[in-house]
N, C-alpha and C positions, 0 to 999 in steps of 0.2 A: 556650591550645591544650590539647585533651583529650590526656592521656598514658595508655595502657593498660599493666597490669602485662603480665608474661611469661605468666602463666597465660592473662589475659584475650585476648592475641594468639594463643596456641596454639589455644584453643577458637574464636575466631574464624575463624582458617585452617581449623580442621576443618569448622566448618559451611559456610565458602565452597566447600571441595573437594568435599563432599557434594552441595551443590545444584548445582555445577557437573558434577558426576559424573551425578546425576539428569537433567540437561538435555541432555548430550552424548552419554552412552553410547548411549542409544536412537538418535541420528542416526548413530553409528558403525555400529550394527549394521545400519541400513538400506544404509548404503554398502557395507559388507561382503557382505551377501546380495545387492545386485546383482552381484557376481562368482562368486555361487553356481552351481556347474554344476549342482545338483540342480533337478529340475521342480517341487517344491515347497519352500517356504522350511523351513531347518532351521538348527539349531544345534548342535554349531560345524560350522563350514563345513568339510566332508571334502575338496571340490576345487573349485578357482577355474576360472571361465572366462569370456570375453566374449561368449559365445551371446547373453545375454539384452540386452545392449548393441545387438548387431546387429539383433536384433528389434525393439527399441525404436525404433531411429533408421530403420527401414523400415516401421513401422507407420503406415499411412494414419489411422486414429483418433487416435493419439497427434499425429500432424502437425496434424490439424484442430483439434483441443482446444487445442494451443498457439497456432495461428494465431489462435483465437476469444478466447483469453486475452489475448494482446497487443492485438488489435483493440478488446476491450471496455476494457482497463486505459488503452490509449492515448486512447480518447475520453473515459473518466472523467477521466483526469487534464488534457485540454484544457478540459472543463467546471470542473474544480476550479480550474485556474490563472486562467480568466478571471473566474469568479464570486468565488473566494475573494480575489483581489486586489482587485477592485472593492468588495466588502463591506469589506474591512480599511481600504482608503482611505476609504470613505465613515464608517466607524464612528471612524476616527482623526481625520480632518480636519474632520468636520462635526458639529454638535450638532444634535439634532432629537428631536422628540416619538417615544417608542417605541424608543430607541436600545438600552436593554438588553434589550428584547424580541428585537430583530432578532438582538442577539449571542446570546442563548438559544437562538433557532431556527436559527441557523446550527451551533452545537455539539452541539444535541439529538440530531441522527442518529447521531452517533458514539457517544453515549451509551446510545443505544436497543439493546436486543438485535437482533442481526440478523435472528432469525426474525420479530420484530414488525415491522421495516421490510418485510421480505419479503412477509409476509401483507397489509399495508397496501397496498402498490404492486401486488400481485396482484388484489386487489379492485377496486383503482382502475382497472386496465388491463382486466380482464373483465367489470366490472359497470358501468362508466361510459363508459369511452371505446369499448370495441368495440361495445357496443349504438348508437352515434350514428356509426359507421362508420370511428372511428379505430383502425387496426391499428399498435401500436407495435413489434412484432415484435422483432429485434434490437437496435434503437435504445433500446426500452423498456430492455432489460438495461443499455444504456450510461448511460442516464439514472439509473437506479436506482443504479448503482455511485457515478456522480456526487454523489448526493445526501450520501453520508458520506465522500466524498474531499475535498469543499470544505473541511472543517475543518482537514485537513492544510497546505494552502496558507494558509488564513485565519489560524491562528495563527501560523505562521512569518513571514508578511508583517506582520502586526499587531504582534508582538513586536518586529519590526526598525525598523518605522515610529515606534514609542514610542521608540526610542533615538536616532533622528535628529534632528540639529540644524537646526530649521527656519531658522536665519539664513543657512545656506549657499544655500538655495533662494531666499531674499529677496535675498541679494547677487547671484545670478544674474540676478534680474529687475531689480535696480536698474541692472545692467550692460546692461540692454538686450535680454536673451534673451527670446524668446518663450516662452509656457507648454509648448509641445512641446519646445523646445530645452531648457528647465529640467529637464523631465521625463526627456528621453532622454540628457541629458550629466550631470546631476547626480542626480536622484531616483533613476532608474532602478538605475544602478551601486551605489547604496547598499544597495538591498535586493534586488539580483540573486541573490546566494549563498543569500538565505533563500527566495526564490521557486523556485529550482533544487531546493534540499532538500526544500521542501515538495511539489514536483512528484513528486520520486523516491520520497518515503514513500506519495504517493497512489497512484502506479503500483504499487507494491510491496503496498499494502493491497487494491487491487482485483484485482490478479493472482491473490491466494490466497483470495478471497472465496467462501464456500461457500452460507450461509444465504439472503442476499437472492438469489443467482444460482439457486438451486433454485426458487424461487417467480416468478421473472421470466424465466427463459430459454424461448425458444419451443421447441416440441415437436422433437426430434431434434438439438437444438444442445447440445454439452457444451463447457465449458471445462476446462482442465486438472484443476483442483480436482474437478469433477465426475466426470470420468473416472476419475481415482484413486479416488474414493469408490465409483464402480460397479465397478471391477475388483476392489475388495478382497474381494467375495463370491465371485470365482473363484480359489480356490486355484491353479491352474495359470498365472495370469497374475500372481502376487504378485510374482515376480521381475522382470517388467517393470515393474511399478510401482515396485519398488525402484530400478530404474534411473531412471525419470522423476523420482522423489522426489531421487535423488542429484543430479541435474542442477539441480533446483529448489534445492536446499541450497547447491550451488556458486555458482549464479547470485544466491542472496540475498546472497552477502556483498559483492557489487558496490555495489547501491544503498546498503546499511548503511554500508558503508566510505566512499563518496562524500558520503552525506548527514553524516557525522560530519565529515570534512573541512571541508565548506562551514560546518557549523555552528561548528566551531572558528575558521574564517577569520571568521565574522560576530562571534563573541564577541572575538576579538582586535581587530577594528575598533571594537567597540562601546567 
């Protein structure tokens, strides 16, 4: 077991504190400025007010952008859950030619810069699909998000499948269970937590995606990140942006907490 000297512990503690401060002080400033009574963001906050919270919650563009983000993230999550699970089972349960290539192709979209993926999909939609009469529109944005969300479910499910004991499924079959009964009663409960954790991460990843969305969003359609980015150029709307950002920050704790709990449960069972 590695033992640190007292000096090393102090230095390490200071480094951790500096890093945490660098990460969370800017977030705290966003939260405080959401209650800033001034029209333009200023520091220190001279007077606090709930005016901008009221404007944010009654703003139709904010509601539309939030709804678009939820719909896109939900659609991308469905794609990720279905395809990610199927690919994970295929790679874990079967041996076939090109298996490693398939694994690479599934993981590659999350490794590529978002702007590269966005440009590639934009070219595909505008130069290949539209000339032959296929208008992808809003669904094209969902498919684009699904391409890089698949890996979230894939990695979680594949890791869990590799730790599962195949003898349990074999015992179920020996006792007369059908393949569907074995999957429903034996296999699925064992990787369910990993699947849900992957789905939550996929939803969160899609919800705040910017680069791919810029290149694939139909004209006039904003997601919440796009709306925030567009409003940042308007100083008078900065505090409304801070309100929306604060809500997103608070909401982000939920999927992170749930994902960690589920991952911990999976590890404990493993």
